C-alpha positions in Angstrom: -12.2 50.7 -8.4 -10.6 50.0 -4.9 -12.2 46.5 -4.6 -10.7 45.8 -8.1 -7.1 46.9 -6.9 -7.5 44.8 -3.8 -8.5 41.8 -6.0 -5.5 42.3 -8.3 -3.1 42.5 -5.6 -4.6 39.4 -3.7 -4.2 37.4 -6.9 -0.5 38.3 -7.3 0.1 37.4 -3.5 -1.9 34.1 -3.8 0.4 33.2 -6.8 3.5 34.1 -4.8 3.0 32.8 -1.4 2.7 29.2 -2.6 1.1 27.9 0.8 2.3 30.6 3.1 -0.7 32.8 2.9 -3.6 33.3 5.6 -4.8 30.3 7.1 -1.9 28.1 6.3 -1.6 25.4 9.2 1.2 25.4 11.4 3.6 22.7 11.0 3.1 19.9 13.7 6.6 20.5 14.9 5.8 24.2 15.7 6.4 24.9 19.5 3.7 26.2 21.7 3.8 30.0 21.9 5.1 31.1 25.3 2.5 32.7 27.6 3.0 36.5 27.3 3.5 38.5 30.5 2.3 41.8 29.6 -1.1 43.4 28.4 -2.5 43.5 24.9 -4.9 46.7 24.9 -7.4 47.7 22.1 -8.0 51.3 21.4 -9.0 53.6 18.6 -7.9 56.9 17.2 -10.0 59.6 15.3 -9.1 62.5 13.3 -10.5 64.3 10.1 -9.1 61.6 8.0 -11.1 58.8 9.9 -10.8 56.3 12.7 -8.5 53.3 13.1 -8.2 50.8 15.9 -4.9 49.8 17.3 -3.7 47.2 19.8 -0.6 48.1 22.0 1.4 45.6 23.8 2.8 46.7 27.3 5.2 44.4 28.5 5.7 43.8 32.4 9.4 44.5 32.1 10.7 47.9 32.5 7.4 49.4 34.0 8.0 52.7 35.5 10.8 53.5 33.1 10.6 55.5 29.8 10.7 52.8 27.2 11.3 52.4 23.4 8.2 52.0 21.1 8.1 50.2 17.9 5.2 50.7 15.5 4.1 47.6 13.4 2.1 48.0 10.3 0.6 44.7 9.1 0.2 43.5 5.3 -2.9 42.7 3.4 -5.6 40.5 4.9 -3.7 40.8 8.3 -4.8 42.2 11.8 -2.8 43.1 15.0 -3.2 39.7 16.5 -2.2 37.9 13.4 0.8 40.1 12.7 2.0 39.9 16.5 1.8 36.2 16.2 3.9 35.8 13.0 6.6 38.2 13.9 6.7 37.2 17.6 7.2 40.9 18.4 5.3 40.6 21.7 7.5 37.8 23.0 10.5 39.9 22.3 9.0 42.9 23.9 8.5 40.8 27.2 12.2 39.7 26.8 13.6 43.2 26.1 11.2 45.7 27.6 9.8 47.8 24.7 6.3 48.8 23.9 4.7 47.6 20.5 1.7 49.2 18.9 -0.2 47.7 15.8 -2.4 50.1 13.9 -5.2 48.3 12.0 -6.3 49.2 8.6 -10.4 49.4 8.3 -12.0 47.2 5.8 -14.1 50.4 4.8 -10.8 52.0 3.7 -9.7 48.8 1.9 -11.6 45.6 1.5 -8.4 43.7 1.8 -7.2 45.6 4.8 -4.2 46.8 2.7 -2.6 50.2 3.7 -3.5 52.5 0.6 0.4 53.3 0.0 -0.7 53.5 -3.6 -2.7 56.5 -3.4 -1.2 60.1 -3.8 -3.6 61.3 -0.7 -2.0 58.8 1.8 1.5 59.8 0.9 1.7 63.3 2.6 2.2 64.5 6.1 -0.9 65.4 8.0 -3.1 63.9 5.3 -4.9 60.6 5.1 -3.4 57.4 6.5 -0.1 58.7 7.6 -1.9 61.3 9.7 -3.7 58.4 11.4 -0.7 56.4 12.1 1.1 59.3 13.5 -1.7 60.3 15.6 -1.9 56.7 17.0 2.0 56.9 17.5 1.8 60.2 19.4 -1.2 58.8 21.6 0.6 55.8 22.6 3.8 57.8 23.5 1.7 60.0 25.7 -0.3 57.4 27.3 2.5 54.9 28.1 5.6 57.2 28.9 7.4 56.2 25.8 10.8 57.8 25.4 10.0 60.0 22.2 13.6 59.7 21.2 13.3 55.8 20.6 10.3 55.5 18.3 10.7 53.2 15.3 8.3 52.0 12.7 8.4 48.8 10.6 5.8 47.0 8.2 5.5 44.0 6.0 4.3 44.3 2.3 1.6 47.1 2.1 2.6 47.9 5.7 6.3 47.9 4.5 5.3 50.7 1.9 3.6 52.5 4.6 6.4 52.4 6.8 8.5 54.1 4.1 5.8 56.8 3.7 6.0 57.4 7.6 9.6 57.6 7.6 9.6 60.0 4.7 7.0 62.4 5.8 7.5 62.3 9.8 11.3 61.9 10.3 10.9 64.0 13.3 8.7 61.4 14.8 10.6 58.0 14.1 14.3 57.2 14.9 14.6 54.5 12.1 12.4 52.4 9.7 12.2 48.6 8.8 10.8 47.5 5.7 10.1 43.8 5.0 8.9 42.9 1.4 7.8 46.3 0.8 8.4 49.3 -1.7 9.9 52.7 -1.7 8.1 56.0 -1.0 6.0 57.1 -3.9 6.5 53.9 -5.8 2.9 54.5 -7.2 0.1 57.2 -7.5 -2.9 54.9 -8.6 -3.7 51.4 -9.6 -1.7 50.7 -12.8 1.5 52.1 -11.3 0.9 50.1 -8.2 0.8 46.9 -10.0 3.7 47.9 -12.1 5.6 48.8 -8.9 5.0 45.3 -7.2 6.2 43.9 -10.5 9.6 45.7 -10.3 9.0 48.4 -12.6 10.1 51.8 -11.9 7.8 54.8 -11.2 9.2 58.3 -11.7 7.6 60.8 -9.2 8.7 64.5 -9.3 8.5 64.6 -5.4 11.4 62.1 -4.9 14.4 60.8 -6.5 17.2 58.2 -5.7 19.5 61.0 -4.4 17.0 62.2 -1.9 18.6 61.3 1.3 15.9 60.2 4.0 18.0 61.0 7.2 16.4 58.1 8.9 18.4 54.7 9.3 16.9 52.1 7.3 16.8 48.1 7.3 15.2 46.1 4.6 14.5 42.5 4.1 13.3 40.8 0.9 13.3 37.3 -0.4 14.7 37.0 -3.9 11.8 34.7 -5.0 9.1 37.0 -4.0 6.6 37.0 -6.8 4.2 39.3 -5.0 6.4 42.3 -4.5 9.6 42.1 -6.7 12.8 42.2 -4.8 14.0 45.1 -6.9 12.0 47.3 -4.8 14.2 46.6 -2.0 17.1 48.0 -3.9 15.0 51.1 -4.5 14.2 51.6 -0.9 18.0 51.6 -0.2 18.7 54.0 -3.2 16.2 56.4 -1.7 18.0 56.3 1.7 21.4 56.6 0.4 22.8 60.1 0.2 24.0 61.5 -3.3 27.7 61.3 -4.1 28.2 64.9 -3.7 26.3 65.1 -0.4 28.2 66.2 2.6 26.6 63.3 4.4 28.2 60.9 2.3 31.8 61.4 3.9 30.3 60.2 7.0 29.5 56.9 5.7 31.9 54.1 5.7 32.4 51.9 2.5 29.7 49.4 1.8 30.3 45.8 3.4 28.8 42.7 2.1 28.5 39.5 4.3 27.1 36.3 2.9 25.8 33.6 5.4 23.3 30.8 6.1 20.6 31.0 8.9 17.9 28.1 9.5 18.4 26.6 6.2 18.3 29.8 3.9 21.3 31.6 2.6 21.4 35.5 2.7 23.3 38.3 1.5 23.6 41.4 3.9 24.9 44.6 2.7 25.5 47.5 5.2 26.7 50.9 5.2 27.9 52.3 8.5 28.4 55.8 10.2 31.8 57.3 11.2 31.5 55.5 14.5 31.0 52.0 12.6 27.3 51.6 13.4 25.1 50.4 10.6 22.7 53.2 9.1 21.7 51.3 6.1 21.1 47.3 6.0 19.8 45.3 3.1 19.2 41.6 3.7 18.3 39.7 0.6 17.1 36.1 1.7 17.9 33.4 -1.2 15.0 31.3 -1.9 12.5 33.1 -0.1 9.1 34.4 -1.0 6.7 36.9 0.0 6.9 36.2 3.8 8.4 37.5 7.2 11.8 35.7 7.4 12.2 33.7 10.3 8.8 34.2 11.4 6.3 32.1 13.4 4.0 29.8 11.1 1.0 30.5 13.5 0.8 34.0 11.8 0.1 34.5 8.2 2.9 35.5 5.5 5.6 33.9 7.6 8.6 31.8 6.6 10.2 29.8 9.7 13.3 29.4 7.7 16.0 32.0 6.9 17.4 34.9 9.2 15.4 36.1 12.0 14.1 39.6 10.8 12.5 40.6 14.1 15.6 40.2 16.1 17.6 41.7 13.2 15.4 44.7 13.1 15.4 45.2 16.9 19.1 45.0 16.8 19.2 47.6 14.2 16.9 49.8 16.1 18.3 49.5 19.6 21.8 49.3 19.2 23.7 51.6 19.8 20.6 53.1 21.5 19.5 54.7 18.2 17.7 58.1 18.7 16.1 60.3 16.3 17.8 63.6 15.1 16.7 66.9 16.8 13.9 68.5 14.5 16.4 71.3 13.4 18.5 68.7 11.7 15.6 67.5 9.5 15.5 69.1 6.0 12.0 70.8 5.7 11.4 69.3 2.2 11.3 65.7 3.7 8.2 66.5 5.9 5.8 67.1 2.7 2.6 68.6 3.7 -0.6 67.8 1.9 -2.8 70.4 0.5 
């Protein structure tokens, strides 16, 4: 049944991408990628849920210091090299001095290399793929002298949905999450609900509701012409991350602000809510006219759109400013770290 799901998802993606999919040639005007200064190191991690390869980019800048870490989760039919090229994350790591790691889905786990965000077994702490990604994260922290207070996770499409799962199940590990063209936590539990969720239909899960506040700051990007994962999913991500009206945390939030602008030929609407100090804790970018592709990305990578606001820089700005760090574990509600059976 898994291959059937993968074919169904791929069919939706091919219809929605309209030439932006894997293998799409880069425009002749595209500039040559700058030579990277750091090391891109391949490794693997194994636990009782299996084995996953991952690549870690270690920039020259900041060596000898405790640096932040960004965990990047690719989409279907992608790998670490492809996702790194499309997002330009390694180039910005050279510029800003942070470490990036890219866990890779195994073809044996999903023939299209999609993270299995739609399976209940892969939606719990210390279970399935979340346990593997968390294990990779911890391994990179230890091996590279990462500042454990400044660890972030982001992803595209299936990787974005998995980033939502990681934020929900490991709020003690990540300080903030970024979701591009993805889905909210527990948006599906099987094949039919996965395809329905991708089309923007709501799925009710007893484990989660709109009023369950995630604690973690969240930034979301989505194109309003995405025919692979409907943009309604971005609204559901933000709804999950927003405290209920009667929650004491609501009082620390500022009123919602809406900014409309244009960047690289695409209009956008940016909606934010900030904390008492004026720092954004929820940020939603709706990119008008964009499909299922990383906004402002490099066309050398798959599923990228060179037009529109730069999602990579925007996420990093959200993560790093003002030196955003994770809450102490005692401040995290136990019901958010749901353990599997």
